[in-house]
C-alpha positions as CSV (number, residue, x, y, z in Angstrom):
1,X,-19.3,-28.2,9.4
2,X,-15.8,-27.2,9.5
3,X,-13.7,-25.0,11.7
4,X,-11.1,-23.1,10.4
5,X,-8.4,-20.5,11.7
6,X,-5.2,-18.8,10.4
7,X,-2.5,-16.1,10.9
8,X,-1.8,-13.0,8.4
9,X,1.5,-11.5,8.8
10,X,3.0,-14.1,10.9
11,X,6.3,-12.4,11.0
12,X,5.1,-9.0,11.7
13,X,6.7,-7.0,9.5
14,X,5.4,-3.8,8.6
15,X,7.1,-0.7,7.2
16,X,8.6,2.3,9.0
17,X,6.4,4.7,9.7
18,X,8.7,7.0,8.4
19,X,10.3,5.5,5.3
20,X,9.4,6.7,2.2
21,X,7.6,5.0,-0.4
22,X,5.3,3.2,1.0
23,X,2.7,4.9,-0.8
24,X,4.0,7.0,-3.6
25,X,3.4,10.0,-2.7
26,X,0.2,10.0,-0.6
27,X,0.7,13.8,0.5
28,X,-0.1,14.8,-3.2
29,X,-2.8,12.3,-4.2
30,X,-4.6,14.5,-6.6
31,X,-1.3,15.0,-8.5
32,X,-2.1,18.9,-8.6
33,X,2.7,19.4,-7.6
34,X,3.5,16.8,-10.4
35,X,4.5,18.7,-13.6
36,X,4.0,16.7,-16.9
37,X,6.2,16.9,-20.0
38,X,4.1,17.3,-23.9
39,X,3.7,13.6,-23.8
40,X,2.1,13.2,-20.6
41,X,5.2,11.8,-18.6
42,X,6.1,13.1,-15.3
43,X,8.8,15.6,-14.8
44,X,11.5,15.8,-12.2
45,X,11.4,18.5,-10.0
46,X,12.9,19.6,-7.3
47,X,9.7,19.0,-5.2
48,X,9.6,15.6,-6.7
49,X,12.8,14.1,-7.8
50,X,12.0,10.7,-8.9
51,X,9.3,11.7,-11.3
52,X,6.2,9.8,-9.2
53,X,2.7,10.4,-9.4
54,X,0.0,9.2,-6.4
55,X,-0.1,5.4,-7.0
56,X,-1.0,3.6,-3.8
57,X,-0.3,0.2,-5.7
58,X,3.4,0.3,-4.7
59,X,2.2,-1.0,-1.0
60,X,5.4,-3.2,-0.9
61,X,4.4,-4.6,2.9
62,X,1.6,-5.4,5.2
63,X,0.2,-2.3,7.0
64,X,-1.0,-3.7,9.6
65,X,1.0,-6.2,12.0
66,X,0.3,-9.7,13.1
67,X,-3.4,-11.0,12.9
68,X,-5.5,-14.1,14.0
69,X,-8.8,-15.6,12.6
70,X,-11.1,-17.9,13.3
71,X,-14.5,-19.1,12.6
72,X,-17.1,-22.2,11.9
73,X,-18.1,-22.5,8.6
74,X,-21.8,-24.6,8.3
75,X,-23.1,-25.4,5.0
76,X,-27.2,-25.6,4.6
77,X,-28.3,-28.3,2.4
């Protein structure tokens, strides 16, 4: 039997709620307002000045605050 515990996001850092690019183009998840050129590359437009497409892989920080966990592990033989 083992007892374990830990803390996630120890420094309690989360990005500001109104920071741009937490998730790229979260307001357009199906890329309906994104324009592409003949090669399939995103074109810069006034509504998309950084030529981004929806991509949740670019979350750069924890979205949840500090969290703790604890448990007991028991192994059956």
